[in-house]
VMD Tcl script that builds the backbone (N, CA, C; Angstrom):
set m [mol new atoms 273]
animate dup $m
set s [atomselect $m all]
$s set {name element resname resid chain x y z} {
  {N N MET 1 A 122.578 110.651 115.814}
  {CA C MET 1 A 121.918 111.936 115.098}
  {C C MET 1 A 121.727 111.593 113.643}
  {N N VAL 2 A 122.617 111.173 112.886}
  {CA C VAL 2 A 122.364 110.995 111.560}
  {C C VAL 2 A 121.432 109.723 111.630}
  {N N LEU 3 A 121.496 108.812 112.356}
  {CA C LEU 3 A 120.512 107.414 112.198}
  {C C LEU 3 A 119.219 107.801 112.273}
  {N N LYS 4 A 118.796 108.740 113.198}
  {CA C LYS 4 A 117.695 109.395 113.276}
  {C C LYS 4 A 117.022 109.683 111.899}
  {N N HIS 5 A 117.725 110.631 111.196}
  {CA C HIS 5 A 117.319 111.216 110.077}
  {C C HIS 5 A 116.917 110.061 109.148}
  {N N VAL 6 A 118.010 109.178 108.949}
  {CA C VAL 6 A 118.149 107.981 107.920}
  {C C VAL 6 A 116.941 106.951 108.156}
  {N N VAL 7 A 116.576 106.797 109.222}
  {CA C VAL 7 A 115.507 105.797 109.625}
  {C C VAL 7 A 114.313 106.634 109.410}
  {N N ARG 8 A 114.025 107.611 109.626}
  {CA C ARG 8 A 112.924 108.134 109.428}
  {C C ARG 8 A 112.497 108.449 107.945}
  {N N ASN 9 A 113.413 108.659 107.131}
  {CA C ASN 9 A 113.504 108.551 105.420}
  {C C ASN 9 A 113.119 107.320 104.900}
  {N N THR 10 A 113.858 106.186 105.523}
  {CA C THR 10 A 113.714 105.182 104.866}
  {C C THR 10 A 112.588 104.343 105.378}
  {N N LEU 11 A 112.030 104.793 106.539}
  {CA C LEU 11 A 110.902 103.899 107.093}
  {C C LEU 11 A 109.499 104.071 105.965}
  {N N ILE 12 A 109.396 105.202 105.192}
  {CA C ILE 12 A 108.304 105.463 104.322}
  {C C ILE 12 A 108.268 104.136 103.237}
  {N N SER 13 A 109.563 104.212 102.666}
  {CA C SER 13 A 109.619 103.280 101.594}
  {C C SER 13 A 109.419 101.672 101.928}
  {N N VAL 14 A 109.970 101.426 103.275}
  {CA C VAL 14 A 109.658 100.002 103.943}
  {C C VAL 14 A 108.291 99.868 104.099}
  {N N ILE 15 A 107.662 100.770 104.616}
  {CA C ILE 15 A 106.196 100.756 104.981}
  {C C ILE 15 A 105.208 100.387 103.581}
  {N N THR 16 A 105.838 100.975 102.372}
  {CA C THR 16 A 105.164 101.409 101.146}
  {C C THR 16 A 105.094 99.636 100.649}
  {N N VAL 17 A 106.377 99.049 100.748}
  {CA C VAL 17 A 106.568 97.799 100.313}
  {C C VAL 17 A 106.011 96.754 101.412}
  {N N LEU 18 A 106.122 96.886 102.665}
  {CA C LEU 18 A 105.628 95.700 103.453}
  {C C LEU 18 A 103.961 95.723 103.737}
  {N N ALA 19 A 103.294 96.790 103.335}
  {CA C ALA 19 A 101.997 96.513 103.442}
  {C C ALA 19 A 101.120 95.958 102.501}
  {N N PRO 20 A 101.701 96.084 101.267}
  {CA C PRO 20 A 100.848 94.921 100.133}
  {C C PRO 20 A 101.556 93.628 100.432}
  {N N LEU 21 A 102.723 93.498 101.034}
  {CA C LEU 21 A 103.158 92.104 100.961}
  {C C LEU 21 A 102.368 91.614 102.394}
  {N N MET 22 A 102.103 92.176 103.339}
  {CA C MET 22 A 101.254 91.535 104.384}
  {C C MET 22 A 100.117 91.409 104.008}
  {N N ILE 23 A 99.221 92.066 102.997}
  {CA C ILE 23 A 97.924 91.671 102.607}
  {C C ILE 23 A 98.070 90.340 101.541}
  {N N ASP 24 A 99.127 90.410 100.714}
  {CA C ASP 24 A 99.434 89.301 99.923}
  {C C ASP 24 A 99.656 87.740 100.896}
  {N N LEU 25 A 100.155 87.994 101.877}
  {CA C LEU 25 A 100.478 86.772 102.770}
  {C C LEU 25 A 99.141 86.423 103.171}
  {N N ILE 26 A 98.329 87.251 103.671}
  {CA C ILE 26 A 97.059 86.815 104.112}
  {C C ILE 26 A 96.206 86.338 103.116}
  {N N ALA 27 A 96.146 86.928 101.987}
  {CA C ALA 27 A 95.328 86.403 100.953}
  {C C ALA 27 A 95.793 85.102 100.236}
  {N N GLY 28 A 97.179 84.978 100.406}
  {CA C GLY 28 A 97.666 83.693 99.785}
  {C C GLY 28 A 97.577 82.611 100.654}
  {N N SER 29 A 97.262 82.858 101.921}
  {CA C SER 29 A 97.145 81.640 102.774}
  {C C SER 29 A 95.675 80.786 102.327}
  {N N MET 30 A 94.947 81.464 101.493}
  {CA C MET 30 A 93.765 80.536 100.783}
  {C C MET 30 A 94.294 79.351 100.093}
  {N N VAL 31 A 95.349 79.502 99.347}
  {CA C VAL 31 A 96.073 78.781 98.606}
  {C C VAL 31 A 96.665 77.690 99.139}
  {N N VAL 32 A 97.601 77.957 100.239}
  {CA C VAL 32 A 98.283 77.077 101.198}
  {C C VAL 32 A 97.184 76.295 101.954}
  {N N GLU 33 A 96.245 77.060 102.597}
  {CA C GLU 33 A 95.155 76.164 103.268}
  {C C GLU 33 A 94.367 75.013 102.166}
  {N N LYS 34 A 94.109 75.284 101.017}
  {CA C LYS 34 A 93.771 74.525 100.164}
  {C C LYS 34 A 94.516 73.130 99.710}
  {N N ALA 35 A 95.778 73.577 99.528}
  {CA C ALA 35 A 96.651 72.876 99.108}
  {C C ALA 35 A 97.176 71.612 99.956}
  {N N PHE 36 A 97.401 72.195 101.254}
  {CA C PHE 36 A 97.625 71.140 102.340}
  {C C PHE 36 A 96.562 71.037 103.365}
  {N N ALA 37 A 95.437 71.036 102.931}
  {CA C ALA 37 A 94.018 70.430 103.646}
  {C C ALA 37 A 94.279 71.261 105.079}
  {N N ILE 38 A 94.481 72.197 105.315}
  {CA C ILE 38 A 94.347 72.916 106.443}
  {C C ILE 38 A 93.032 73.759 106.562}
  {N N PRO 39 A 92.243 73.401 107.557}
  {CA C PRO 39 A 90.974 74.023 107.730}
  {C C PRO 39 A 91.303 75.450 108.167}
  {N N GLY 40 A 90.436 76.337 107.406}
  {CA C GLY 40 A 90.607 77.772 107.757}
  {C C GLY 40 A 89.746 78.473 107.003}
  {N N LEU 41 A 89.955 79.921 106.797}
  {CA C LEU 41 A 89.073 80.732 105.992}
  {C C LEU 41 A 88.991 80.411 104.377}
  {N N GLY 42 A 90.554 80.097 103.898}
  {CA C GLY 42 A 90.474 79.911 102.564}
  {C C GLY 42 A 90.079 78.663 102.197}
  {N N THR 43 A 90.024 77.586 102.887}
  {CA C THR 43 A 89.112 76.272 102.673}
  {C C THR 43 A 87.884 76.597 102.457}
  {N N THR 44 A 87.454 77.370 103.364}
  {CA C THR 44 A 85.734 77.625 103.338}
  {C C THR 44 A 85.601 78.364 102.082}
  {N N TYR 45 A 86.530 79.352 101.941}
  {CA C TYR 45 A 86.281 80.210 100.748}
  {C C TYR 45 A 86.308 79.364 99.337}
  {N N ILE 46 A 87.267 78.483 99.091}
  {CA C ILE 46 A 87.563 77.737 97.857}
  {C C ILE 46 A 86.052 76.751 97.742}
  {N N SER 47 A 85.814 76.198 99.189}
  {CA C SER 47 A 84.541 75.201 98.878}
  {C C SER 47 A 83.127 76.028 98.722}
  {N N ALA 48 A 83.143 77.149 99.052}
  {CA C ALA 48 A 81.873 77.618 98.829}
  {C C ALA 48 A 81.929 78.211 97.399}
  {N N ILE 49 A 83.044 78.600 96.853}
  {CA C ILE 49 A 83.072 78.771 95.219}
  {C C ILE 49 A 82.735 77.449 94.639}
  {N N GLN 50 A 83.291 76.488 94.790}
  {CA C GLN 50 A 82.871 75.293 94.305}
  {C C GLN 50 A 81.389 74.717 94.424}
  {N N ALA 51 A 80.628 75.296 95.642}
  {CA C ALA 51 A 79.470 74.784 95.845}
  {C C ALA 51 A 78.450 75.959 95.366}
  {N N ASN 52 A 78.939 76.980 94.905}
  {CA C ASN 52 A 78.040 78.163 94.410}
  {C C ASN 52 A 77.477 78.811 95.509}
  {N N ASP 53 A 77.978 78.816 96.732}
  {CA C ASP 53 A 77.422 79.377 97.964}
  {C C ASP 53 A 77.468 80.891 97.866}
  {N N TYR 54 A 76.903 81.702 97.319}
  {CA C TYR 54 A 77.070 83.023 96.921}
  {C C TYR 54 A 77.146 83.932 98.369}
  {N N ASN 55 A 76.380 83.688 99.361}
  {CA C ASN 55 A 76.450 84.411 100.572}
  {C C ASN 55 A 77.903 84.244 101.075}
  {N N VAL 56 A 78.527 83.310 101.370}
  {CA C VAL 56 A 79.750 82.987 101.855}
  {C C VAL 56 A 80.736 83.464 101.125}
  {N N VAL 57 A 80.871 83.349 100.026}
  {CA C VAL 57 A 81.767 83.993 98.923}
  {C C VAL 57 A 81.814 85.510 99.302}
  {N N LEU 58 A 80.620 86.198 99.398}
  {CA C LEU 58 A 80.497 87.481 99.312}
  {C C LEU 58 A 80.813 88.247 100.709}
  {N N GLY 59 A 80.626 87.173 101.612}
  {CA C GLY 59 A 81.065 87.411 103.010}
  {C C GLY 59 A 82.461 87.409 103.167}
  {N N ILE 60 A 83.144 86.562 102.836}
  {CA C ILE 60 A 84.650 86.514 102.968}
  {C C ILE 60 A 85.263 87.388 101.968}
  {N N THR 61 A 84.747 87.666 100.722}
  {CA C THR 61 A 85.380 88.713 99.922}
  {C C THR 61 A 85.227 89.954 100.581}
  {N N PHE 62 A 84.115 90.295 101.094}
  {CA C PHE 62 A 83.933 91.620 102.029}
  {C C PHE 62 A 84.842 91.759 103.108}
  {N N PHE 63 A 84.899 90.601 103.678}
  {CA C PHE 63 A 86.072 90.439 105.015}
  {C C PHE 63 A 87.446 90.794 104.387}
  {N N TYR 64 A 87.844 90.257 103.395}
  {CA C TYR 64 A 89.177 90.536 102.975}
  {C C TYR 64 A 89.267 91.954 102.139}
  {N N ALA 65 A 88.306 92.538 101.739}
  {CA C ALA 65 A 88.276 93.986 101.318}
  {C C ALA 65 A 88.155 94.961 102.407}
  {N N ILE 66 A 87.786 94.711 103.518}
  {CA C ILE 66 A 87.594 95.516 104.646}
  {C C ILE 66 A 88.982 95.512 105.535}
  {N N LEU 67 A 89.585 94.299 105.255}
  {CA C LEU 67 A 90.970 94.219 105.878}
  {C C LEU 67 A 91.957 94.783 104.824}
  {N N PHE 68 A 91.822 94.623 103.691}
  {CA C PHE 68 A 92.864 95.439 102.791}
  {C C PHE 68 A 92.659 97.016 103.102}
  {N N ILE 69 A 91.440 97.642 103.284}
  {CA C ILE 69 A 91.321 98.939 103.350}
  {C C ILE 69 A 91.842 99.640 104.532}
  {N N GLY 70 A 91.399 98.507 105.927}
  {CA C GLY 70 A 92.161 98.846 106.998}
  {C C GLY 70 A 93.618 98.751 107.092}
  {N N ILE 71 A 94.357 97.836 106.498}
  {CA C ILE 71 A 95.675 97.932 106.280}
  {C C ILE 71 A 96.286 99.133 105.466}
  {N N MET 72 A 95.714 99.534 104.645}
  {CA C MET 72 A 96.120 100.863 103.788}
  {C C MET 72 A 95.771 102.035 104.580}
  {N N LEU 73 A 94.681 102.195 105.222}
  {CA C LEU 73 A 94.328 103.159 106.212}
  {C C LEU 73 A 95.419 103.309 107.382}
  {N N PHE 74 A 95.785 102.391 108.041}
  {CA C PHE 74 A 96.861 102.230 108.949}
  {C C PHE 74 A 98.117 102.633 108.302}
  {N N VAL 75 A 98.454 102.479 107.259}
  {CA C VAL 75 A 99.719 102.704 106.354}
  {C C VAL 75 A 99.632 104.416 106.160}
  {N N ASP 76 A 98.576 104.586 105.787}
  {CA C ASP 76 A 98.506 106.411 105.494}
  {C C ASP 76 A 98.637 106.854 106.884}
  {N N ILE 77 A 97.863 106.428 108.042}
  {CA C ILE 77 A 98.360 107.127 109.364}
  {C C ILE 77 A 99.707 107.083 109.593}
  {N N LEU 78 A 100.379 105.933 109.136}
  {CA C LEU 78 A 101.777 105.899 109.751}
  {C C LEU 78 A 102.695 106.848 108.988}
  {N N TYR 79 A 102.272 107.135 107.603}
  {CA C TYR 79 A 103.065 108.260 106.846}
  {C C TYR 79 A 102.822 109.542 107.560}
  {N N GLY 80 A 101.660 109.882 107.957}
  {CA C GLY 80 A 101.613 111.138 108.933}
  {C C GLY 80 A 102.344 111.324 110.138}
  {N N ILE 81 A 102.706 109.994 110.867}
  {CA C ILE 81 A 103.335 109.987 112.010}
  {C C ILE 81 A 104.811 110.150 111.806}
  {N N ILE 82 A 105.369 109.340 110.777}
  {CA C ILE 82 A 106.668 109.178 110.456}
  {C C ILE 82 A 107.378 110.568 109.817}
  {N N ASP 83 A 106.531 111.019 108.759}
  {CA C ASP 83 A 106.808 112.403 108.108}
  {C C ASP 83 A 105.765 113.218 108.405}
  {N N PRO 84 A 106.111 114.304 108.973}
  {CA C PRO 84 A 105.191 115.591 109.243}
  {C C PRO 84 A 105.127 116.348 108.049}
  {N N ARG 85 A 105.629 116.116 107.159}
  {CA C ARG 85 A 105.310 116.782 105.780}
  {C C ARG 85 A 104.122 116.281 105.121}
  {N N VAL 86 A 103.683 115.160 105.348}
  {CA C VAL 86 A 102.808 114.261 104.792}
  {C C VAL 86 A 101.345 114.756 105.851}
  {N N ARG 87 A 100.688 115.492 105.546}
  {CA C ARG 87 A 99.777 116.204 106.260}
  {C C ARG 87 A 98.288 116.412 105.189}
  {N N LEU 88 A 97.197 116.421 105.878}
  {CA C LEU 88 A 96.186 116.967 105.238}
  {C C LEU 88 A 96.184 118.398 104.940}
  {N N ASP 89 A 95.762 118.870 103.735}
  {CA C ASP 89 A 95.982 120.315 103.285}
  {C C ASP 89 A 94.539 120.855 104.149}
  {N N LYS 90 A 94.535 121.914 104.772}
  {CA C LYS 90 A 93.268 122.537 105.474}
  {C C LYS 90 A 92.937 123.768 104.734}
  {N N GLY 91 A 93.061 123.653 103.289}
  {CA C GLY 91 A 92.722 124.962 102.508}
  {C C GLY 91 A 91.780 124.655 101.270}
}
mol reanalyze $m
mol bondsrecalc $m
mol representation Tube
mol addrep $m
């Protein structure tokens, strides 16, 4: 009984910390890909910056921005599911 209330209240702060960490993990993979010569989106992104390929740079930046917005939207939806006090005001 107590565990149910404790978990529900602590999940909000855990989700608040884990969401930006997940975004940092995805964005930080660009540096790891370039450092260890692993082919991927990060290597393509850094190569496009060095070659002044603006279309690729804008496309990958847009992709990461949409990913960031999507994760933060998912976190906001989870807040409403976990804590029913967090709702939209209809007034």
